[in-house]
N, C-alpha and C positions, 0 to 999 in steps of 0.2 A: 515419617512424613506428616505434615500438617493436614488434618482432616476437618472439613466442615460438611454439613448435611448436603446430600445431593439426591436428586430423583433417581429411582431405579432406572436402569438404562439398557442392559444388554439382553438380547435374545437372538435366536438364529434368524429371525425375520427382520432385524433392524430395530431401531429405537421406536418407542411409542410417541415421541414428540410432545411431551407434556407442556413444554414452554410455548410451543407453537399454538397449542389449543388455548393456553392461558392468554396469549396475545390476541387471538381471534375473539375470545370471550370478552376482552376489554374494549372492543370497538363498538361504535354505534351500529345499530341493527342493519342499516342499509349497507354500510361498508363491510360489515362482517359477512353478510349474505353474498356480496359480490366476490369477496376474496375466497370464501368457502367454495363457491361455484367454480372459481378459477382453479383452486386446488384439486377439485374433482376431475379436471381435464388432464392432470399430470399423469404421465406413465408411472408404472410401479417403480422403475429405476429413479425417476425424478422425485417421487415421494420419499424414497429411501434416502436420496441425497440430501434432503432437508435436515437430516440429523446433524450435519456439520454446523448448523446454526443453533443447536441446543447449547445452553451455557455450560461452562465447566467451573464449578464452585469449589473444587478441591485444589489445594496447592500441594504438589508432589515434589519429592526429592529422593531419587533412587537410581541405582545402577540398572541398566536395561540388560536383562539376561537372555531375552528371546531375540536372537540374531539369526537371520537367514543370509547365507553367503558369507563372504569374508570382508570385514572392514579394511580398506586399504591401509597398509602400515604407514604410508607417508601422509595420510590425512590426519592432521594434528591441529586442533583448535576448537573453537566453539561457534556453532550456528545459533545466533540469537534471532528470535522472531517476536513480532508484536502484532496485536490485533485485539478486538473486543473479546472479552471472556464471558461477558454476560450483557444482555440487552434489557436491563431493568435498573431503575434508580435505587437509591438507598432505602426507599420505602417498599421496594418490591414491585413497583408499578412497571408493567411491560412498556418498552420503548419502540418507536416506529422505525427510525432511520438506521441504516447500516452503520453510520458514523457515530451513533449515540452511545455505544457500549463502552464500559470501563476497560482501560488498557490492561492486558495480561501478557506478560513476557514469558517466553519459553526459551530454554537454553539446552542445546544438545552439545555436551562437551565430549569430544572425540580424541582419544589418546591410546596408543599402544593396542589398537585393534578393538577397543572397548568404547562404550557409549554410556554417559551418565545424563539423566534427564532431570530438569528442574523447571518449575513454572511458579510465577508469583505475580499477583496483582500489583500494579503501581499504586502506591498509597497517596493518591491525589486527594485534594480536599473534597472532591465529589465522592470518591470511593469511601472516604471517612464520614460522609454525611454532613459535611460542613458547608455545602452550597445549597442553593435553592433547587427547584425541580424543573427548571427550564433547560431544554437541551437544543442542540442544533436542529433536530428534526422532530422533536416532541414538545409541545407546549406544556407549560405548567398548569396544573388544575387551578380553576378560579377565574377563567375568562380573561378578558382584555386587561383588567386591572393587575392581575398577577403576572402579566407578560410584558407590559410596557417597559421599554428601555432595558430589557434583559440581554445579557451576553451569554453565549453557551460556555459551560465550564471546560477547563483544560483537562482532557481525559488521558493525555499521554498515550494514545492508542494506535498510532499510525505507523511508526517506524522505530528502529533501534539501531544506532550507529556508534562506532568507537572512533575517537580521535584524541591524539596526545595522551593516551593512557586513560581516558575517561569514557564512560559509556552513557549514552543519552537516549531516553525515550522521548519521541518527538510527536507533536501535534501542532499543526501550523497556525492555529489561532492564538498561540501564546508561547512563552519561553520553554526551552527544553527542561526535562526533569532528569537530574543525574541519578544514575543507578550504580550500585556496587556490582562490578562485573563478576564477582565470585558468588555472592549470596543472592543477588538480584534484589537486595533491600533497597528501598527508596532513600536516597541521600537528600534530595530536595530540589527545588527550582534553582536553575543556574542562569544568572543574568550577566555573567562575565564581567564582574566588577562594575555593574551599572551601565554597560554599553547597550544592553537590550532595555530600552526605556519604554514607558507608557505600557500599552498592552503587551509589548514584546513579541509581536508576531514573528514566527521563525519557522520556515517551511519544514515539512517532514522529509524533504528530498534534497539534502545537501549534496554537493559534488566535491570529489576529492581529486586533486591534481597529483598523479603519480610521480611527476617530475620534481615538484617543489615541496610536496607534503602539506600543502595548504588545503584548508576546507573552505569552500565558498557556500553561502546560503543567502536567503532573502526573506523578507516578510512583506506582506501587502498592508499598506497604511492608507487611510482615507482622508486624513487631515494634514495640511490644509486643503489638499487635493489628492486624488487617487494616485499613488505612486508605489514603485518597488523600492524598498530600502534594502540595500545589498550589503552583505558582511563578508569580510575575509578573516579567517582565523589562521594564524601562523603555525608552524609545526610544533611549537611549544604550547599551543592552546590559547594564545592571546587573541581575542576577537576585537576587531575594530570596524567601524562603519567604512565602507569602501566607496560606494556610489549610490545615487538615487536616480531612478528612471521614471519619468512620468508615464502614467497609463492613460489611454484614450477615454476610459470610462471605469466606473467601479466594477471590478470583476474578481472572480475567484481564479487565482493562479496557483496551481498545485505543484508544478515541477519546472525544471529548467535543465539545460545541458551546458557542458563546458567544452571548449576547444582550446588549442594551444594559445589562441589570441583573444578569444571572446567568451563571454557568458551569453547564452542564447535562450531567449524566452519566446514562447509561442502563446500569445494571449487569446484565449477563447472568449466569445461574448456570453459567458455564464454570469448573468447580471441579476442581483437581487432586486425584487420589487421593494423599494425602501419603505413606502408608506405603510403597508400591512405589518412590516416588522416593527417600525417605530410605534405604531398604535397598538401593538400586541395582538393583532388579529391572526398572524401566522408566525410559526417559528421560521428561522432563517432557511433551514433546509427545504421547507415547503415553498418558500418565496423565491427560490433560485429559478431563473428562467433562461433558456437558451434563446438568444436574440440574434439570429443570423443576419438580419438586416443591418446590424451594427458592424459586421465584418470582423476580421481578426487583424492583429498586427504581429510582426516579428520584431523583437527588440534585441539588438546586438550591442552589448556593452563591452568595449575594449578593455582588456586586462591591463594595458599599459597606460590607462588614463585618457585615451583619445576620445573623440566625439562619439556619443551614442547615436546609433542609427535606428530609425523606426520605419519599417516597411509595411505598408498597408496591403491586405490580401483578402480574398474571399473568406467567409466564415469557416473556421475549423473548430470542431468540438473534440477536445482531447483532455485527458488527465495526465498521461504518462509519456514522456520522451524516452527514447532508447539510448542513443548516443549521438554525438556530433563531432565534426572535424573540419579542418581547413583544407581547401583543395584549390591551389593556384589562384588565390584571391577570392574564391567563392566560399560560402559557408554551407555545409551539408548537415542536415539534422533529420533524424528518423523519429517517428511518433506513431502511436496507436490513435486512430481517429474514428469518429462516428458520424453517420449521415445526418442525424437529427437529435432532438432533445429527449427522446424516450428514455435514455439511460438515467437521466436525472429522476424521472418518475419512478423507475424501478428501484433506485437506491433509497428513495423515501419510503417505500413499502416493501422492503427486501425479503420479508419472511416467506412470501409465496410468489415472488416476482420472477417470471421467466425472462431470460435475456436473449433468447433466440430471435426475437423480433427487433433487437437493437444491435445489428451486426457491426463489427469493427473491421478496419483495414490497416495494415502495416504500411505506412506511407513514408516516402523520402522526399524532402523538400530541399531544393538547391537554391540558395539566395546568392545571386550574382553580385559582383562588385558594383554593377550599375543599378542595383535595386530591383531587378526582376526576380520572380519566384517561379521555379519550375517544379511541378509536382509529379511524382511517379509512384504508383501502387506496386509495392514489392510482394505483398501477400494479402489475399482476401480470406485466409483462414480466420475464423472468429477467435480472437485472442486478446490477451492482456498481460500486464506485469512483465514487460520486456527487461531483460538484464543482459550483461555482457561481462567479459573478463575485464575487471577493473584496472588491470595494468594497461589496458588500451583505452582508458577514459580520455576522451578528447582527441583521439587519434583515428586515422583510417583503420577500419577493422573489417573482419569478414563475417563474424558470427553474432547472431542475437539468439538468446534463449528466452522462451516465453511460454505461458500457459495457452493452450488452445482447447476448443470445445468441438467434439465430434458426435457425441451421442446425447449428452445431457442438455436440458434446456436452461438451467440456472447456474451451473458451476462448470469449471474447467476440468475435463477428464483426461487431459493429455499434457505432456511436456514436449516442446518442439524446439529443434535447433534450426534456425533459418539461416541458410547460406546466402549472404547478401550479394555475393559475386554473380549468382545466377538465379536467385530467388527460389532455389530448391529447398525442400524441407525434409528433415529426418524427424520422425515422430514416434514417441512411445505413448500408447494409450492404455490406461488401466484395463485389465481383462475382466474386472468384476463390475457388474451393473450397480450404479449408484455411487461408486467411488469418485473422489475428486482430489485435485492437487492444489496446493498453494503456490505462490510465487517461486520460481526456480532461482537459486543463488549459486553463483560460480565460485568454486574454491580451487585456486591454482595449485599445482604441484610445486614443491620447493625447487627453486632453480629452473622453473619451466621457461622454455624459449618460445615454443609454438603457442599460438593463441588459444588453441583448444586442448592444451596439455593440462588437464585437471579434471575436476568432478563437478557435477551439478547436483545440488542438494535441494530437496523439497520435502514437504510433509504431505502424506496421502491420508485422506479420511477413508476408512473402510466401513461402508454402510451396513453390511450384513452383521458385523460384530459391534458396531458403534465404537470403534477404536481408531487410533491413528498410528502411523509409523513414519520414521525417518527413512527416506529413499535416497540412495546414493547411486548416481549414474555416471558412466564414463562420458565426459563432455565431448569426446571425439566419436562416440558410438551410441548416441541417445537411443536409437531404435532397438538396440539389443536389450534394453530393459535394465533393471537394477543390478549392480554388481553386489550390493548388499542392502539389507533393510534392518532397521532396529524397531521392534514391535512393542509399542506401549500397551499398558493394561487398561487404557482409558482413551478418550478422544480429546483433541484440541479443536476448539471452534475455529471456523474459517478466519484467517488472519489477513493482514495486509502486506507488510514488508519486513525484511530482515537483512542481516549481513553475516558474513563469515569472518571471524577474527582469528588468524593463525596464532598459535602459541609462539611467543618470542623464542628465538633460538640463540 
């Protein structure tokens, strides 16, 4: 395995958090004192949990020999995950924003009851030190002059998906980075024969139609006016511009959903203050504001080329949709929503930011054929990263799987199956204080017919030993806990998104 220097990390009391203290030491005195005082209010479990934000500077490649339980024989494929592996630039300077870290891919290859682990940084220009030191949420040193007109670098750090035999690391501010699915080596930027032009914005959340094999995605463009530029990629991997939909204002749009007949966008008024960005006074991440007075819009884009519908609604703050479907002329879409803009502040100073004062709600919105919107809260469990069985993408479905928080202030310590038919929840909470889970990913059993016939895969950070493990749960019996775990010898930093790719049969 490839080794690079890493700070000493393991003890029976959890990690020493050297990078957290380096970050705090890099701040102006007033901000450092404020965040240090905030850290002092954390419980012991919450302080331990912060170890998941320590960087992982080693690239590993090994068979995992420490297995608890039995890996299901039918589980055959690779769980790919993506997220920041370090929050420092190529000079070693600590970075502020959760979204600022270099993308690090992890691959758990599962076959014949065994697990092989591999992780590798995406060799972006930023990782290789070929870009400047301006980031989405961390300004470059040198004041306004060094930051005027700067765009954040493509870190390829948000999601990893497979389509038409190609693997892509995604970051929504630019084009995808193609990755070798076996070695995780970086192949390079993919512009699909020039179809992704200019900046090439391409969301980290494509949707896949299980009926047609198509991949849909979009990018936010601001010239000549704010709009969504939507793409459709056929089963052979050929991408073409599909539609463009006008936005009511310049906004961050992170996700969308797919039904049998429409693409569904929920536009939140997360709006950048343009002047401080242009003048180099603030990085883009610090200049993002939630502007509820601007309201939200639902944008419904027909897949058959019909007229785009835009429905105005009260302000909704959200990052992630769960799923959507058609229902007798109505469009139903599920999403994780927040009451106000505090979440944006927490993301911009994530190292010691609690989330328990920024609660979320699992909401269902029904958009009628006459343009009315009916909202219903399905669950008020604090949660994020909703997923489902992708065979039910765009169809009426019963189950959503998501992370929820029950004891920790900053991270999600549970995996929950939400039954959307009656809003009941089956929950598995880690029994160890300070442990946390990343996004749950559904892996269907071969030939499965029932919606919950499969497994839910996640990565659990173990605070006491500063290590991580692959967790495999029965999707039909989440509360029973893991059927198997594969224990790594090291930790994986908190990540964002991932996907399970079955091995071809």
